[in-house]
C-alpha positions as CSV (number, residue, x, y, z in Angstrom):
1,X,-12.5,6.1,16.5
2,X,-10.7,8.4,13.6
3,X,-7.6,7.2,12.8
4,X,-4.9,9.1,10.3
5,X,-2.1,7.4,8.7
6,X,0.6,9.8,7.1
7,X,2.3,7.5,4.3
8,X,5.5,8.7,2.3
9,X,6.4,6.8,-0.9
10,X,9.9,6.0,-1.6
11,X,12.2,4.3,-3.9
12,X,12.2,0.2,-3.5
13,X,15.7,-0.1,-2.1
14,X,16.1,-3.1,-4.9
15,X,16.1,-0.2,-7.3
16,X,19.1,0.9,-8.6
17,X,19.8,4.5,-8.3
18,X,21.3,7.8,-10.8
19,X,22.2,10.9,-9.8
20,X,20.3,13.9,-11.9
21,X,23.1,15.2,-13.9
22,X,23.8,18.3,-11.3
23,X,24.3,15.6,-8.9
24,X,21.7,17.1,-6.6
25,X,18.7,14.5,-6.1
26,X,18.6,11.1,-7.3
27,X,17.0,11.0,-10.6
28,X,13.4,9.1,-11.0
29,X,14.6,7.0,-13.8
30,X,14.4,3.4,-13.1
31,X,13.0,3.8,-9.9
32,X,10.6,1.7,-8.5
33,X,8.1,3.5,-6.1
34,X,6.8,1.9,-3.1
35,X,5.4,2.7,0.7
36,X,7.2,3.8,2.9
37,X,7.9,0.1,4.4
38,X,7.6,1.6,8.3
39,X,4.2,3.8,7.2
40,X,3.2,0.0,5.3
41,X,3.0,-1.4,9.3
42,X,1.8,2.1,10.2
43,X,-1.2,1.3,8.0
44,X,-1.8,-2.2,9.0
45,X,-2.1,-1.2,13.0
46,X,-4.3,1.3,11.7
47,X,-6.7,-0.7,10.0
48,X,-6.9,-3.4,12.8
49,X,-7.3,-0.2,15.5
50,X,-10.2,0.4,13.3
51,X,-12.1,-3.0,13.5
52,X,-11.7,-3.2,16.9
53,X,-12.8,0.4,18.1
54,X,-14.8,1.2,15.1
55,X,-14.4,4.2,12.8
56,X,-12.3,4.9,9.7
57,X,-8.8,5.0,8.7
58,X,-7.8,7.9,6.3
59,X,-4.5,8.2,4.0
60,X,-2.4,11.6,4.1
61,X,0.4,12.0,1.5
62,X,2.0,14.7,0.3
63,X,4.2,14.8,-3.5
64,X,3.7,14.7,-6.9
65,X,1.0,12.9,-8.8
66,X,3.0,9.3,-8.9
67,X,2.1,9.1,-4.8
68,X,-1.3,8.5,-5.8
69,X,-0.3,4.7,-6.4
70,X,0.8,4.3,-2.9
71,X,-2.2,5.9,-1.5
72,X,-4.7,3.7,-4.0
73,X,-2.2,0.7,-2.5
74,X,-2.8,1.8,1.1
75,X,-6.6,1.8,-0.4
76,X,-6.7,-2.1,-1.3
77,X,-5.2,-2.7,1.9
78,X,-8.1,-1.6,3.9
79,X,-8.3,2.2,4.9
80,X,-11.3,4.1,3.8
81,X,-10.1,7.2,2.6
82,X,-7.1,8.7,1.2
83,X,-6.0,12.7,0.7
84,X,-3.0,14.1,-1.7
85,X,-1.7,17.2,-0.6
86,X,-0.5,17.6,-4.9
87,X,3.0,19.5,-4.9
88,X,5.2,19.5,-8.1
89,X,8.3,17.8,-6.1
90,X,8.8,16.2,-3.6
91,X,9.7,18.1,-0.4
92,X,12.6,17.2,1.2
93,X,12.2,19.9,4.3
94,X,10.7,17.6,7.2
95,X,9.6,20.8,8.8
96,X,8.0,22.1,5.9
97,X,6.2,18.2,5.2
98,X,5.4,18.6,9.4
99,X,3.5,22.0,8.8
100,X,1.9,21.0,5.3
101,X,0.6,18.1,7.7
102,X,-0.5,20.0,10.5
103,X,-2.4,22.6,8.8
104,X,-4.6,20.2,7.0
105,X,-4.9,17.5,10.0
106,X,-6.3,20.1,12.0
107,X,-9.6,20.7,10.1
108,X,-10.0,16.7,10.6
109,X,-11.7,15.3,13.4
110,X,-8.7,12.5,14.1
111,X,-8.3,11.1,17.4
112,X,-5.2,9.3,16.7
113,X,-2.0,9.8,13.9
114,X,-0.3,7.2,13.6
115,X,3.5,7.0,11.4
116,X,6.5,5.2,10.5
117,X,8.8,6.1,12.9
118,X,11.8,6.7,9.6
119,X,11.2,7.0,6.2
120,X,13.6,4.3,4.7
121,X,15.4,7.2,1.8
122,X,15.7,10.6,3.9
123,X,16.3,8.7,7.2
124,X,15.4,12.3,9.4
125,X,12.8,10.2,11.4
126,X,11.8,14.0,12.7
127,X,8.4,14.2,11.0
128,X,6.3,12.8,14.2
129,X,8.1,14.9,16.4
130,X,7.0,17.8,14.7
131,X,3.8,17.2,13.9
132,X,2.9,16.5,17.5
133,X,4.6,19.5,18.8
134,X,2.6,22.0,15.7
135,X,-0.6,19.6,17.5
136,X,0.4,20.2,21.0
137,X,-0.4,16.8,21.1
138,X,1.7,14.0,22.9
139,X,4.2,11.8,20.8
140,X,5.7,8.2,21.1
141,X,8.0,6.9,18.5
142,X,10.1,3.4,17.5
143,X,6.8,1.8,18.6
144,X,6.6,-1.9,18.5
145,X,3.6,-2.8,20.6
146,X,0.3,-0.4,20.4
147,X,-2.5,-0.7,22.4
148,X,-5.5,1.8,22.5
149,X,-9.1,1.8,24.5
150,X,-11.2,4.6,24.4
151,X,-8.9,7.9,25.2
152,X,-5.7,6.2,26.0
153,X,-3.1,4.4,24.9
154,X,-0.5,2.2,25.8
155,X,2.9,2.2,23.4
156,X,5.8,-0.3,24.1
157,X,9.3,0.9,23.0
158,X,12.3,-0.8,23.2
159,X,15.5,0.8,24.4
160,X,18.8,0.2,25.2
161,X,18.2,-1.5,28.6
162,X,15.0,-2.9,27.7
163,X,11.9,-2.1,27.0
164,X,10.2,0.8,27.8
165,X,6.4,1.2,28.3
166,X,4.3,4.4,27.8
167,X,0.8,5.4,28.8
168,X,-1.0,8.3,27.6
169,X,-4.3,10.2,26.6
170,X,-5.4,10.9,22.9
171,X,-5.3,12.4,20.7
172,X,-1.8,11.3,20.3
173,X,0.7,11.1,17.1
174,X,2.4,7.4,17.0
175,X,5.7,6.6,15.5
176,X,5.6,2.8,14.6
177,X,8.4,0.7,13.8
178,X,8.1,-2.0,10.5
179,X,8.7,-4.8,13.4
180,X,5.9,-4.2,14.7
181,X,3.6,-6.5,12.6
182,X,4.0,-8.1,8.7
183,X,1.4,-5.4,7.1
184,X,-1.1,-7.7,4.9
185,X,-1.1,-8.4,1.3
186,X,-3.7,-6.9,-0.8
187,X,-6.8,-8.7,-1.8
188,X,-8.2,-8.8,-5.3
189,X,-11.4,-7.7,-4.5
190,X,-9.3,-4.9,-1.9
191,X,-7.6,-4.1,-5.4
192,X,-11.4,-3.5,-7.1
193,X,-12.2,-2.1,-4.5
194,X,-9.4,0.8,-4.3
195,X,-9.9,1.6,-7.7
196,X,-13.3,3.0,-7.5
197,X,-12.4,5.2,-4.7
198,X,-12.2,8.8,-4.8
199,X,-8.5,10.4,-3.7
200,X,-9.2,14.0,-2.5
201,X,-6.4,15.9,-3.9
202,X,-5.3,19.3,-2.9
203,X,-2.9,21.2,-4.1
204,X,-0.6,22.9,-1.9
205,X,2.3,25.5,-2.4
206,X,5.7,24.5,-1.0
207,X,7.6,26.9,1.1
208,X,11.5,27.1,0.2
209,X,13.3,24.6,2.3
210,X,15.0,25.5,5.2
211,X,18.8,23.9,4.0
212,X,19.8,23.1,0.5
213,X,21.6,19.3,-1.2
214,X,24.7,20.9,-2.7
215,X,25.5,17.7,-4.2
216,X,25.4,13.7,-3.9
217,X,27.4,10.7,-3.9
218,X,26.8,7.2,-4.7
219,X,28.7,4.9,-2.6
220,X,31.6,3.5,-4.1
221,X,30.8,-0.2,-5.6
222,X,31.8,-3.4,-3.7
223,X,35.1,-4.9,-4.7
224,X,35.1,-8.6,-5.4
225,X,35.1,-10.8,-2.7
226,X,38.2,-13.6,-1.3
227,X,36.8,-17.1,-0.7
228,X,39.1,-18.8,2.1
229,X,39.5,-22.4,2.5
230,X,40.7,-24.5,5.8
231,X,44.0,-25.3,5.6
232,X,47.4,-25.5,7.0
233,X,48.4,-21.4,7.8
234,X,45.1,-20.2,6.8
235,X,44.7,-17.8,9.7
236,X,48.2,-16.1,9.4
237,X,47.3,-16.3,5.5
238,X,43.8,-13.8,6.5
239,X,45.0,-12.0,8.8
240,X,47.9,-10.4,6.1
241,X,44.8,-10.2,3.8
242,X,43.2,-7.7,6.3
243,X,46.3,-5.6,7.2
244,X,47.0,-5.6,3.5
245,X,43.6,-4.7,1.6
246,X,41.5,-3.8,4.6
247,X,41.1,-1.2,7.5
248,X,39.9,-3.3,9.8
249,X,43.3,-4.7,11.5
């Protein structure tokens, strides 16, 4: 079974973001870059499926040179190959991202494409569905349990009323929620092996996005908290404080 995993490099949520001078984007200064956590779980699932069904796991990612570190990490986890669609900047339009991936993946002999259901930076959650639409494949996202046998799959998707079970035929695009499984830590052997693997780099031109970001604004810093200890009249004092200082009541 040949499995493709679409990987996005995102900023670590522990990094402190800084806006560019024109406030149109987040500056790279001081940012620690990681694999999008949902994509990291997608890699874990793909590796486990490969080990059960034989075959290979190939990572695909779009972005500037720095994206190579994310692909190296995925290779150190146990992925077999990696393809880097090299661009001058990280694309923001998910329509363009899906089109680039679909164009490249059409040339591959792929049985299933696994992605994270959403990226923690943009939060658009559109790429799996758009990709499936372009490939004319079935698609399920927000998956927290996945079973694949030969040419079919069963996926569990949590919904408000409980769980929804999807059954379908391969090929398919599956969007994974990070809760499905904790990804493995790369072993020292895996890290050394990944350093020797060649990453296929293919330069691609980005089309003009269908929208533009005029400006961004960082959220206001949290105000200092107030500790309330139990004493006579504490409830009345707390209610008064919430009425005067917040919009909670």
